[in-house]
C-alpha positions as CSV (number, residue, x, y, z in Angstrom):
1,M,62.8,263.7,50.8
2,F,59.8,262.2,51.3
3,T,60.9,258.7,50.2
4,L,64.1,259.3,52.3
5,L,63.0,260.3,55.6
6,G,59.6,258.3,54.9
7,E,62.0,255.1,55.6
8,E,63.8,256.5,58.5
9,P,61.2,256.9,61.4
10,T,64.4,257.3,63.7
11,Y,65.3,260.7,62.2
12,F,62.3,262.0,63.3
13,V,62.4,260.3,66.9
14,V,65.9,261.5,67.6
15,H,64.6,265.2,66.7
16,G,61.5,264.7,69.1
17,I,58.9,265.1,65.6
18,E,55.9,262.9,66.5
19,G,52.2,263.2,66.2
20,R,51.3,266.9,65.4
21,R,54.6,268.1,64.7
22,L,55.5,265.3,62.1
23,L,52.2,266.4,60.0
24,W,53.1,270.0,60.4
25,F,56.9,269.2,59.2
26,A,55.4,267.4,56.0
27,I,53.2,270.2,55.5
28,V,55.9,273.0,55.6
29,L,58.1,270.8,53.4
30,I,55.8,270.9,50.7
31,V,54.5,274.0,50.9
32,A,57.2,276.2,51.9
33,P,59.5,276.0,48.8
34,P,56.6,276.5,46.2
35,L,55.5,279.6,48.3
36,A,58.9,281.0,48.3
37,L,58.8,280.7,44.5
38,I,55.5,282.2,44.5
39,L,56.6,285.5,46.2
40,L,59.4,285.6,44.2
41,L,57.7,285.6,41.0
42,M,55.2,288.2,42.8
43,A,58.0,290.6,43.5
44,V,59.3,290.1,39.9
45,R,55.9,291.1,38.4
46,V,56.1,294.4,40.2
47,V,58.9,295.6,38.5
48,S,58.2,293.7,35.2
49,T,55.5,291.4,33.7
50,K,58.0,290.0,30.9
51,G,60.4,289.5,33.9
52,E,57.9,287.5,35.5
53,V,57.6,285.2,32.7
54,W,61.2,284.8,32.0
55,T,61.7,284.1,35.9
56,M,58.9,281.5,35.6
57,T,60.7,279.8,32.7
58,V,63.8,279.7,34.0
59,L,62.5,278.2,37.7
60,V,60.8,275.4,35.2
61,G,64.0,274.7,33.7
62,I,66.0,274.6,37.2
63,L,63.4,272.6,38.9
64,T,63.2,269.9,36.0
65,A,66.9,269.5,35.9
66,L,67.2,269.3,39.7
67,T,64.6,266.6,39.4
68,I,66.3,264.4,36.7
69,V,69.9,264.9,36.8
70,P,70.2,263.8,40.7
71,A,68.3,260.6,39.8
72,I,70.5,259.9,36.9
73,D,73.5,260.9,39.3
74,R,72.3,258.2,42.1
75,E,72.1,255.4,39.4
76,F,75.5,256.1,37.6
77,G,77.5,258.5,39.8
78,L,78.5,261.2,37.6
79,P,81.6,263.0,37.5
80,V,81.0,266.7,38.8
81,G,81.6,268.2,35.0
82,I,79.2,265.9,33.3
83,Y,76.6,266.4,36.2
84,V,76.9,270.3,35.7
85,A,76.8,270.2,31.8
86,L,73.8,267.8,32.0
87,T,71.9,270.1,34.2
88,V,72.6,272.8,32.2
89,A,71.5,271.1,29.1
90,I,68.2,269.9,30.5
91,G,67.5,272.9,32.1
92,V,68.0,275.1,28.8
93,G,66.3,272.4,27.0
94,V,63.2,272.0,29.0
95,A,63.0,276.0,29.6
96,L,63.1,276.4,25.8
97,A,60.3,273.7,25.1
98,Y,58.3,275.4,28.0
99,T,58.5,278.7,26.2
100,Q,57.8,277.3,22.5
101,L,55.2,274.4,23.2
102,E,52.0,274.4,24.6
103,A,52.1,270.7,25.2
104,V,55.1,271.0,27.4
105,R,53.3,273.6,29.4
106,R,50.2,271.6,29.8
107,L,52.3,268.4,30.8
108,V,53.9,270.4,33.7
109,L,50.3,271.8,34.7
110,Y,49.2,268.0,35.0
111,F,52.1,267.1,36.9
112,S,52.0,270.0,39.4
113,P,49.9,268.2,42.1
114,A,52.2,265.3,42.0
115,P,53.6,266.6,45.3
116,I,50.3,266.2,47.0
117,L,50.5,262.5,46.1
118,F,54.0,262.1,47.5
119,L,52.9,263.9,50.6
120,A,49.9,261.2,51.1
121,L,52.2,258.4,50.8
122,F,54.6,259.6,53.4
123,L,51.5,260.3,55.7
124,I,49.9,256.9,54.9
125,S,52.1,254.2,54.0
126,S,55.6,255.0,55.0
127,P,57.2,253.4,57.9
128,S,57.4,257.1,59.6
129,S,53.7,257.3,59.4
130,A,53.6,255.4,62.6
131,L,54.8,258.3,64.2
132,L,51.6,260.1,63.4
133,R,49.4,258.0,65.7
134,T,48.8,259.5,69.3
135,Q,51.2,257.7,72.0
136,G,49.1,255.5,74.5
137,G,49.9,252.0,73.3
138,A,52.0,250.9,76.5
139,D,50.7,247.9,78.3
140,M,51.5,248.7,81.7
141,L,51.5,246.0,84.4
142,P,49.6,246.7,87.5
143,T,51.6,247.9,90.6
144,W,53.4,245.2,92.3
145,D,55.7,244.9,95.6
146,S,59.4,244.8,94.9
147,S,62.6,245.7,96.7
148,T,65.0,245.0,93.8
149,P,66.5,248.0,92.3
150,V,67.5,247.6,88.6
151,T,70.0,249.2,86.4
152,I,70.8,248.8,82.8
153,V,73.6,250.5,80.9
154,V,73.6,250.1,77.2
155,F,77.1,251.1,75.3
156,D,77.0,251.9,71.5
157,E,79.1,250.3,68.8
158,F,80.9,248.5,71.5
159,A,82.8,245.4,70.1
160,L,83.5,242.4,72.2
161,G,86.6,241.8,70.6
162,V,88.3,245.3,71.9
163,L,88.0,243.7,75.3
164,L,89.7,240.6,74.9
165,G,93.3,239.4,74.8
166,P,94.5,236.9,72.1
167,D,94.0,234.2,74.3
168,G,90.2,235.1,74.6
169,D,90.2,236.5,78.2
170,L,89.5,240.0,79.5
171,D,92.4,242.5,78.9
172,T,92.2,243.5,82.5
173,E,95.3,245.6,82.1
174,H,93.8,248.0,79.6
175,F,90.3,247.3,80.9
176,P,90.6,247.0,84.9
177,N,87.1,247.9,85.6
178,F,85.3,245.3,83.3
179,G,87.7,242.9,85.1
180,R,86.2,244.1,88.3
181,L,82.7,243.9,86.9
182,A,83.4,240.3,85.6
183,E,84.3,239.4,89.1
184,M,80.8,240.2,90.6
185,S,78.9,239.2,87.9
186,T,78.4,236.7,85.1
187,W,80.0,237.1,81.7
188,Y,78.6,236.1,78.7
189,P,81.7,235.7,76.1
190,N,79.4,234.2,73.4
191,A,76.6,236.9,73.7
192,T,75.7,238.7,70.2
193,T,73.3,241.5,69.0
194,A,70.1,240.8,67.4
195,A,70.5,243.7,65.0
196,F,73.2,245.8,64.0
197,R,71.2,249.0,63.8
198,T,71.0,251.1,67.1
199,D,67.3,251.8,66.3
200,L,66.6,248.1,65.9
201,A,69.2,246.8,68.6
202,V,68.4,249.1,71.6
203,P,64.2,248.5,71.1
204,S,65.1,244.5,71.2
205,I,67.0,244.9,74.5
206,L,64.2,246.8,76.0
207,S,61.5,244.4,74.5
208,G,62.9,241.1,74.2
209,R,61.3,241.1,70.6
210,I,62.8,241.4,67.2
211,R,61.3,243.7,64.8
212,P,61.8,244.6,61.1
213,A,63.9,247.2,59.6
214,G,61.8,250.4,59.3
215,T,59.9,250.1,62.7
216,A,59.6,253.2,64.4
217,P,61.7,253.0,67.8
218,T,58.3,254.3,69.9
219,V,56.3,253.2,72.6
220,T,53.3,253.1,69.7
221,E,55.4,250.1,68.2
222,Y,56.8,248.6,71.4
223,P,54.0,249.0,73.8
224,R,55.3,246.1,76.1
225,S,58.9,246.8,77.4
226,L,61.2,247.2,80.2
227,F,59.5,250.6,81.3
228,S,55.8,249.4,80.8
229,M,56.9,246.3,82.7
230,L,58.1,248.0,85.8
231,G,57.0,251.8,85.3
232,A,54.0,251.5,87.6
233,S,56.0,249.9,90.6
234,Y,59.4,251.7,90.3
235,D,60.9,255.2,90.3
236,V,62.2,255.3,86.4
237,R,65.3,257.3,85.6
238,A,65.3,256.7,81.4
239,D,68.1,258.2,79.4
240,E,66.8,257.5,76.2
241,V,68.6,258.9,72.9
242,V,67.6,257.2,69.7
243,T,64.3,255.5,71.0
244,R,61.0,256.7,73.0
245,L,60.1,253.6,74.5
246,C,59.1,254.9,77.6
247,P,55.7,255.9,78.1
248,D,54.8,259.8,78.9
249,T,53.0,258.8,82.0
250,V,56.6,257.1,83.3
251,C,59.0,259.5,81.7
252,A,59.2,263.0,80.9
253,T,58.8,263.9,77.0
254,G,61.9,265.1,75.0
255,V,61.6,269.0,73.5
256,A,61.6,269.1,70.0
257,N,64.6,270.7,67.9
258,E,62.8,272.6,65.2
259,Q,66.1,274.6,64.3
260,S,68.2,271.1,64.0
261,I,65.6,269.5,62.0
262,V,65.5,272.3,59.6
263,Q,69.2,272.3,59.3
264,D,69.6,268.3,59.1
265,T,66.9,268.1,56.4
266,A,68.3,270.7,54.1
267,I,71.7,269.1,54.4
268,A,70.4,265.6,53.9
269,Y,68.4,267.3,50.8
270,L,71.5,268.8,49.3
271,H,73.3,265.7,49.8
272,G,71.0,263.9,47.8
273,M,70.8,266.8,45.2
274,L,74.3,267.2,44.6
275,P,76.9,265.2,43.0
276,D,79.6,263.4,45.5
277,G,82.2,265.9,44.6
278,L,80.6,268.8,45.3
279,A,78.6,267.3,48.4
280,D,81.9,266.6,49.8
281,A,83.6,270.0,49.5
282,W,80.3,272.0,50.2
283,L,78.4,270.3,52.8
284,P,79.3,268.5,56.4
285,P,79.1,264.6,55.9
286,L,75.9,262.6,57.0
287,G,78.0,260.2,59.0
288,A,76.9,257.6,60.9
289,R,74.1,259.5,62.8
290,W,70.5,260.6,62.3
291,G,71.1,264.3,63.1
292,G,73.4,266.9,64.4
293,F,74.8,267.1,60.5
294,A,75.6,271.0,60.7
295,D,77.8,270.2,63.8
296,Q,80.3,268.3,61.4
297,G,81.2,270.9,59.2
298,G,84.7,271.3,59.9
299,H,87.2,271.8,62.8
300,T,86.8,274.5,65.3
301,A,89.7,276.1,67.2
302,A,89.7,276.2,70.5
303,S,89.5,280.0,70.6
304,D,85.8,279.8,68.6
305,V,84.3,277.9,71.8
306,D,82.0,280.0,73.4
307,E,82.7,279.7,77.2
308,S,79.7,281.6,78.2
309,R,77.4,278.9,77.6
310,S,77.4,275.7,79.7
311,I,77.1,272.2,78.9
312,E,73.9,271.9,80.9
313,T,72.4,275.0,78.6
314,E,73.7,273.2,75.5
315,V,72.0,270.1,76.3
316,E,68.7,271.8,77.0
317,S,69.1,273.9,73.8
318,G,69.7,271.0,71.3
319,C,73.3,270.6,71.7
320,T,74.3,272.6,69.0
321,N,77.4,274.3,70.5
322,V,80.8,273.1,70.4
323,V,80.9,273.1,74.3
324,C,78.1,270.5,74.1
325,Q,79.4,268.4,71.7
326,V,82.8,268.1,73.5
327,G,81.0,267.3,76.9
328,W,77.4,265.9,76.3
329,D,78.4,262.4,76.6
330,R,80.1,263.1,79.9
331,Q,77.2,265.3,81.0
332,R,74.6,262.7,80.5
333,F,76.5,260.0,82.3
334,E,77.2,262.2,85.3
335,S,73.5,263.1,85.5
336,F,72.7,259.5,85.5
337,L,75.0,258.6,88.3
338,A,73.7,261.7,90.2
339,A,70.1,259.9,90.1
340,F,70.9,256.9,92.0
341,D,69.4,257.2,95.7
342,E,68.9,254.3,97.9
343,S,66.4,256.3,100.0
344,T,63.6,256.4,97.7
345,D,60.1,254.9,98.6
346,R,60.2,252.7,95.8
347,P,63.0,250.9,94.1
348,Q,64.9,252.4,91.2
349,L,65.2,251.5,87.5
350,L,67.8,253.3,86.0
351,Y,68.6,253.0,82.3
352,H,71.4,254.7,80.5
353,H,72.1,254.5,76.9
354,A,75.6,256.0,76.5
355,L,76.6,256.8,72.6
356,L,80.1,255.7,73.4
357,P,82.3,254.4,72.2
358,H,80.3,255.1,69.0
359,V,81.7,257.5,66.4
360,P,83.5,260.0,66.5
361,Y,86.4,259.2,68.2
362,R,87.4,261.9,70.6
363,Y,88.2,260.8,74.1
364,F,91.0,259.8,75.7
365,P,91.1,257.0,78.6
366,N,90.5,259.5,81.3
367,G,87.5,261.4,79.5
368,V,89.7,264.5,78.0
369,S,88.4,265.3,74.3
370,Y,90.7,265.9,71.6
371,E,88.4,267.0,69.1
372,P,85.3,269.1,69.4
373,I,83.6,268.1,66.2
374,S,81.6,265.1,65.1
375,V,83.0,264.2,61.7
376,T,85.0,261.2,61.6
377,R,87.3,261.3,58.3
378,G,87.5,258.5,56.2
379,L,84.0,257.0,56.9
380,D,81.2,258.5,54.4
381,P,79.4,256.0,54.3
382,M,82.3,253.5,54.2
383,W,85.6,253.2,55.6
384,I,88.2,254.1,52.9
385,D,90.3,251.3,51.7
386,D,93.7,252.1,53.5
387,S,95.0,250.0,56.1
388,D,97.3,252.4,57.7
389,F,94.8,254.9,57.8
390,M,92.5,252.3,59.6
391,D,95.2,251.5,61.9
392,V,94.6,255.3,63.3
393,M,91.1,254.7,63.5
394,R,91.8,251.5,65.5
395,Q,94.0,253.4,67.9
396,R,91.3,256.0,68.6
397,Y,88.5,253.4,69.3
398,F,90.7,251.5,71.5
399,L,91.7,254.7,73.5
400,Q,87.9,255.5,73.6
401,S,87.1,252.3,74.7
402,M,89.1,252.5,77.4
403,Y,87.4,255.8,78.4
404,V,84.3,253.5,78.5
405,D,86.1,251.2,81.0
406,S,86.6,254.4,83.2
407,M,82.7,255.3,83.0
408,V,82.1,251.3,84.1
409,G,84.3,251.9,87.0
410,S,82.5,255.1,87.9
411,F,79.1,253.5,87.6
412,L,80.3,250.7,90.0
413,D,81.8,253.4,92.6
414,R,78.4,254.6,92.5
415,L,76.6,251.6,93.0
416,E,78.9,251.0,95.8
417,A,78.9,254.5,97.4
418,T,74.9,254.5,97.4
419,S,74.7,250.9,99.2
420,M,72.7,249.6,95.9
421,L,75.3,247.4,94.6
422,D,74.8,244.3,96.6
423,D,70.8,244.1,96.2
424,A,70.7,245.2,92.7
425,L,69.9,243.5,89.4
426,V,72.9,245.0,87.4
427,V,73.0,244.6,83.2
428,V,75.9,246.0,81.4
429,L,76.1,245.3,77.5
430,A,76.1,246.7,74.0
431,D,73.5,247.1,71.2
432,H,76.1,246.1,68.8
433,G,79.7,246.0,67.7
434,V,81.8,247.8,64.9
435,S,83.5,247.0,62.0
436,L,87.1,248.9,61.7
437,D,88.3,246.8,58.4
438,P,89.3,249.0,55.4
439,A,86.2,249.3,52.5
440,T,83.7,248.3,54.9
441,A,80.3,249.5,56.5
442,L,80.9,251.0,60.1
443,R,78.5,248.4,60.9
444,G,78.8,245.9,58.2
445,P,76.8,244.7,55.5
446,E,73.3,243.6,56.0
447,E,74.1,239.7,55.2
448,G,77.3,240.1,57.5
449,E,80.4,238.8,55.9
450,D,82.3,236.7,58.5
451,E,85.5,239.0,58.7
452,T,83.3,242.1,59.3
453,R,80.5,240.3,61.8
454,S,83.3,239.5,64.2
455,G,83.4,243.0,65.1
456,V,79.6,243.6,64.6
457,H,78.1,240.8,65.9
458,P,79.6,239.6,69.2
459,I,78.9,242.1,72.3
460,P,80.1,242.3,75.7
461,M,77.2,241.4,78.0
462,F,77.6,241.3,81.9
463,V,74.8,240.4,84.2
464,K,75.4,240.7,87.8
465,L,72.1,239.3,90.1
466,P,70.9,240.4,93.5
467,G,73.2,239.3,95.9
468,Q,75.7,237.6,93.5
469,Q,79.3,238.3,95.0
470,D,81.3,236.1,92.7
471,G,82.2,236.0,89.1
472,V,81.1,233.3,86.8
473,I,81.5,232.7,82.9
474,D,78.6,231.3,81.3
475,E,79.8,230.5,77.5
476,R,76.5,229.3,76.4
477,Q,75.2,231.4,73.9
478,A,73.1,234.5,74.7
479,Q,71.7,237.5,72.8
480,N,70.7,241.1,74.0
481,I,67.1,240.0,73.4
482,D,67.2,237.9,76.5
483,V,67.8,240.8,78.9
484,L,63.8,241.6,79.5
485,P,63.0,237.9,80.1
486,T,65.7,237.8,82.3
487,V,64.6,240.8,84.5
488,A,61.1,239.4,84.6
489,D,62.9,236.0,85.9
490,V,64.8,237.6,88.5
491,L,61.9,239.7,89.8
492,D,59.5,236.7,89.5
493,L,56.9,238.4,87.5
494,D,53.6,237.0,86.9
495,L,53.1,238.5,83.2
496,P,50.1,238.0,81.0
497,S,50.1,234.8,79.2
498,D,50.2,236.6,75.9
499,W,53.3,238.6,76.9
500,V,55.9,236.6,74.7
501,F,59.3,237.2,74.0
502,D,61.6,236.3,71.3
503,G,64.4,236.0,73.6
504,Q,64.6,233.8,76.8
505,S,65.8,234.1,80.6
506,L,69.5,233.9,81.0
507,L,68.8,231.9,84.1
508,E,67.2,229.1,82.5
509,E,69.4,226.1,82.7
510,D,68.0,224.4,79.5
511,R,68.1,227.4,77.4
512,E,67.5,226.6,73.7
513,G,70.3,226.9,71.5
514,P,72.4,227.6,69.4
515,R,70.9,230.9,68.4
516,R,72.8,233.2,66.2
517,W,70.0,235.7,65.1
518,L,70.7,238.9,63.1
519,N,68.2,241.0,61.6
520,G,65.8,238.0,61.9
521,E,68.6,235.8,60.1
522,T,70.4,232.6,61.5
523,T,74.2,233.0,61.0
524,S,77.6,231.3,61.6
525,D,79.3,231.9,64.8
526,P,81.4,235.0,64.7
527,D,85.0,235.4,65.9
528,P,85.5,238.1,68.2
529,I,88.9,237.0,69.2
530,A,90.0,238.0,65.4
531,F,88.7,241.2,65.7
532,G,90.8,241.8,68.7
533,I,93.6,240.5,66.8
534,R,93.0,242.8,63.9
535,L,92.4,245.4,66.1
536,R,95.5,245.4,68.2
537,S,98.1,244.4,65.1
538,G,99.0,248.2,64.5
539,L,98.8,249.2,67.7
540,R,102.0,250.0,69.7
541,E,102.6,249.7,73.7
542,L,104.7,252.6,75.3
543,P,106.8,251.4,77.9
544,G,105.2,252.9,81.3
545,R,102.1,254.3,79.8
546,A,98.5,253.4,80.1
547,D,96.9,256.6,79.0
548,F,98.2,256.3,75.7
549,I,99.2,254.0,72.6
550,G,101.2,254.4,69.4
551,V,100.1,253.0,66.0
552,G,101.9,251.7,63.0
553,P,105.4,250.8,62.4
554,Y,106.9,253.7,63.9
555,G,104.7,254.0,67.0
556,D,107.4,253.3,69.3
557,L,109.2,256.3,68.2
558,I,106.7,258.1,70.6
559,G,108.4,260.1,73.6
560,R,111.8,259.9,72.0
561,S,113.9,263.4,71.6
562,L,114.5,264.6,68.2
563,D,118.3,264.5,69.3
564,E,118.4,260.8,69.2
565,F,117.6,260.8,65.4
566,E,119.9,261.6,62.6
567,V,118.0,264.4,60.5
568,S,118.6,265.0,56.8
569,T,119.7,268.3,55.7
570,E,117.2,267.9,52.7
571,T,113.4,268.5,53.0
572,K,110.5,266.6,51.5
573,G,107.0,267.6,50.7
574,T,104.7,270.0,52.8
575,L,102.4,269.7,55.1
576,R,99.6,272.7,55.6
577,L,97.8,272.0,59.1
578,D,94.2,272.3,59.4
579,L,94.6,274.5,62.9
580,P,97.8,276.2,62.9
581,S,97.0,278.6,65.7
582,A,95.6,275.8,67.7
583,Y,99.4,275.3,69.1
584,D,100.3,279.0,69.9
585,D,98.4,279.2,73.3
586,I,96.8,275.7,74.4
587,D,94.4,276.0,77.3
588,P,93.7,272.4,78.1
589,S,90.7,273.3,80.3
590,V,89.0,274.5,76.9
591,L,90.0,271.9,74.5
592,L,93.1,270.0,73.9
593,P,94.4,269.9,70.3
594,A,95.6,266.5,70.3
595,L,94.1,265.6,66.8
596,L,96.7,267.0,64.0
597,T,95.3,267.2,60.9
598,G,96.2,268.6,57.5
599,S,96.7,268.3,53.9
600,T,100.2,267.3,52.2
601,E,102.2,267.9,48.8
602,D,104.7,265.8,47.0
603,L,104.1,262.9,50.0
604,T,102.9,259.6,49.2
605,D,100.6,256.7,50.9
606,D,103.9,255.1,51.8
607,D,104.7,257.9,53.8
608,W,104.6,258.1,57.5
609,L,105.1,261.6,59.2
610,A,106.4,262.2,62.9
611,I,104.9,265.3,64.6
612,T,107.4,266.8,67.2
613,I,106.2,269.1,70.1
614,D,109.0,271.1,71.4
615,G,111.6,268.6,70.1
616,T,110.1,265.5,71.5
617,I,108.2,262.8,69.0
618,A,104.2,263.2,70.1
619,G,102.6,261.2,67.5
620,V,103.3,259.5,64.4
621,G,100.7,258.7,61.5
622,P,100.5,257.6,57.9
623,V,99.7,259.8,54.9
624,Y,96.5,258.6,53.2
625,R,95.3,259.3,49.5
626,G,98.6,260.7,49.0
627,E,97.2,264.1,50.3
628,T,95.7,264.0,54.1
629,L,97.2,263.4,57.4
630,D,95.6,262.5,60.7
631,V,97.9,262.1,63.7
632,L,96.9,261.8,67.5
633,L,99.5,263.3,69.6
634,D,100.5,262.4,72.9
635,P,98.3,264.3,75.6
636,Q,101.3,264.7,78.1
637,T,103.2,267.0,75.7
638,L,100.4,269.4,75.2
639,T,100.8,271.3,78.3
640,A,99.3,274.8,78.8
641,G,101.2,277.5,76.9
642,H,102.8,278.0,73.4
643,H,104.4,274.9,71.7
644,D,106.7,274.5,68.6
645,V,105.3,271.8,66.2
646,R,107.5,270.4,63.3
647,A,106.9,267.3,60.9
648,F,109.2,264.6,59.8
649,A,109.0,261.8,57.3
650,V,110.4,258.7,58.7
651,D,112.7,256.4,56.6
652,S,112.0,253.0,56.5
653,Q,114.5,252.1,59.1
654,G,113.0,254.6,61.2
655,S,116.2,255.9,61.9
656,L,116.5,258.9,59.8
657,L,114.1,261.9,59.7
658,I,113.5,264.4,56.9
659,E,111.9,267.5,57.6
660,V,108.6,268.4,55.9
661,S,107.9,272.0,55.2
662,L,105.2,273.2,57.5
663,L,102.5,275.8,56.1
664,R,100.5,277.9,58.2
């Protein structure tokens, strides 16, 4: 655990664990397990001295096996049966040797101080050890006069290609608000990220610097940033999620969530200890995130939602309730917009990092959520190698990206309503993109294969200068590390001579180029248009619908009545719904159960199932791995009340439906 967490300082930053809290966390991690076992031995001793000896022997065997076998499993990937057999064999063998051989008992004694060495290495030499240093390294610029508001919105895992049509132009039909933004700002269609991880990419935006992996995203490691540059002269609203670059003197300090870190650390430990088969069956997935693992454990029915707890309450208490999981993104953004105020004595610096359209995919374009959990099936840690299933993921990503577009519209509306739009410096961009290709990592391999990088590397980037009225397209290469030097240039700041950037101002006419840095390495030009074409290849437009989109070869069946098809008198296979009661009495104000999931039998990877709601096809999706189904249903069919759900296998021509037995 010290090795795993020592390499991921962002894990502690997200949980609000720094300084003394981190020291206490490390001490508890090393003291609590043996203390619990000592108390167990003491309790056994009260009953029987011989029992204490046997208990000690069993514990030595178990702990030794759990030290050795997981290491072997990580190296060779043991089947569950072999893992269990090897654990038993090593545990029994060591226990017997411990009782019979003095040399073994002495060896165990000699190794007993080893955890103290691991603790020392964690606290002294790991990347996370940087979090032990007291915050105070911010290099604040002195106060200076300014009247220019600055607002920066960073979206997460937002690939440029999703916004592009096949001609490379913005798709203003599906993303009208990005088109609106482009008409008043400068769009950089050749912009790319400098890092594919959020904890590196976001600090590079805020600091203009590229730092190596393992650098903690804190003010101690980034003493010169947007916040130290403007914090003394601006009223600052900074919504940071996975970073802590805003100094305590400028921004309120986040509250540690001790309960969450205990749960998450336990889950991470068990994932490392158990074989994949048992971990997948017994534990929530770790997913592509640094925390909240316990909230990913499974589907939650609408009836399980605790309506007595508000979103605001859940945000303050650590965001563990399902209500918070559904509304947290929206709540944060609405709170950010409410902070806009043109009447302040000093100009405002408004920064927001939105965790969208980042996984999990659960929003329709209008912001209605259809899934309360954080798990994204098919991703752990790579996307599964199934092109049909990935079309469903692309469908969900596309719809969630359309929700991001509506957020941009609300953002622009708020700027106009507060009379800040004309005078403000406005920046809208992404930290990095995403890979949605089968058998790839979410953000692609570190070296960046060309096909994968076409989704991960290019990012949307729009900059509206103060007073800018007309849209401009700047096709020169740009990167997100150019944002802060551009802010300094626009505000005409007199920076110290030793304040340097890896990026450069976007206003410079003789900008250096070409630059295609990714994780400190120069790369070839990515192709966001190709990513967009792959993304849309499996999607199906529905006539007259701007709020939903079909998927796969039979996606255009959505909206048609069951009466229009020939229905076979035979049946084929079975489908067991994960949430069979979700459609008995729908309350759209609480949760829309539009993601229908279940397990199948006697069906194959070649089968596509049509799901009907009250006799109308509401969604079509593929069976993947021959046993699982995820289908996104048309939200218009899910009105309040009871609904009749049926499932049908679609023949190759899309004209014959064969009913699938529905098990509850």
